[in-house]
C-alpha positions in Angstrom: 97.1 35.0 -53.9 99.1 38.0 -52.7 97.5 37.5 -49.3 98.8 34.2 -49.2 102.2 35.2 -50.2 102.5 38.0 -48.0 101.8 35.8 -44.9 104.1 33.2 -45.9 106.8 35.5 -46.7 106.5 37.5 -43.4 106.6 33.8 -41.6 109.7 32.8 -43.2 111.1 36.6 -42.6 110.1 36.0 -38.8 112.0 32.7 -39.0 115.2 34.3 -40.5 115.2 36.9 -38.4 115.0 34.7 -35.2 117.9 32.8 -36.4 119.8 35.8 -37.3 119.3 37.2 -33.8 120.7 33.9 -32.2 123.6 34.1 -34.7 122.6 31.0 -36.9 122.7 30.6 -40.7 119.9 29.7 -43.0 119.0 26.0 -42.6 117.8 23.3 -45.5 114.0 23.7 -44.0 114.2 27.4 -44.7 115.4 27.0 -48.2 112.5 24.4 -48.7 110.0 26.9 -47.7 111.5 29.4 -49.7 111.1 27.0 -52.6 107.5 26.5 -51.7 107.1 30.4 -51.8 108.9 30.5 -55.5 106.5 27.8 -56.5 103.5 30.0 -55.2 105.1 32.9 -57.1 105.4 31.0 -60.5 101.4 30.0 -60.0 100.8 33.7 -59.3 102.4 34.4 -62.6 100.3 31.9 -64.5 97.2 33.2 -63.2 98.2 36.8 -63.9 99.3 35.8 -67.6 95.7 34.2 -68.2 93.7 37.1 -66.7 95.6 39.8 -68.7 95.0 37.5 -71.8 91.3 37.3 -71.0 91.1 41.3 -70.8 92.0 42.4 -67.4 93.3 45.8 -67.3 96.6 46.4 -65.8 100.1 48.4 -66.2 101.7 45.3 -67.7 105.3 46.7 -67.3 104.8 47.5 -63.7 103.2 44.1 -62.9 105.8 41.8 -64.8 108.3 44.0 -63.4 107.2 43.4 -59.6 106.4 39.5 -60.5 109.8 38.7 -62.1 112.0 40.8 -59.8 110.1 39.0 -56.7 110.7 36.0 -58.5 114.4 36.3 -58.7 114.7 37.3 -55.1 114.5 34.1 -53.1 117.0 32.0 -55.7 119.4 34.8 -55.3 118.9 34.7 -51.0 119.3 30.9 -51.5 122.7 31.2 -53.5 123.8 33.5 -50.7 122.6 31.0 -48.0 124.5 28.3 -49.4 127.7 30.4 -50.1 127.6 32.3 -46.8 127.3 30.2 -43.8 127.0 32.8 -41.2 124.0 34.6 -39.5 124.5 37.0 -42.4 122.7 34.4 -44.8 119.7 34.7 -42.3 119.7 38.4 -42.5 119.8 38.1 -46.3 116.7 35.8 -46.7 114.8 37.9 -44.2 115.6 41.0 -46.2 114.8 39.2 -49.5 111.3 37.8 -47.9 110.3 41.4 -46.6 111.0 42.8 -50.3 108.8 40.2 -51.7 106.2 41.4 -49.1 106.5 44.9 -50.5 106.3 43.9 -54.1 103.1 41.7 -53.1 101.7 44.8 -51.7 102.3 46.6 -55.0 101.0 44.0 -57.2 97.8 43.6 -55.3 97.5 47.4 -55.6 97.9 47.3 -59.4 95.6 44.3 -59.7 92.8 46.1 -57.7 93.1 49.3 -59.9 95.1 51.3 -57.4 97.9 53.8 -58.2 
């Protein structure tokens, strides 16, 4: 699941970056794409909860910290996108997506037993 989220987040970050370079704000289609990412994050959290309940060994504080923070980033970027109708909304969305990528890399490392 992290691989799907990483790929989708990179695509949305690239799209937001392209719009920022062209001095354009976030558009509704980007917000919809962010909502789809948000849905995938929720599914990931449900799957993680079930797997942990079944006995998967993982540091729960770190894992849930990354998952919850990633879940809150995209709605925060969406609020900025609606409030700030300039290129900076695209910059914020791109930065949020790249942060989700970094967090998903860490989630994958934690889940597979890495440090």
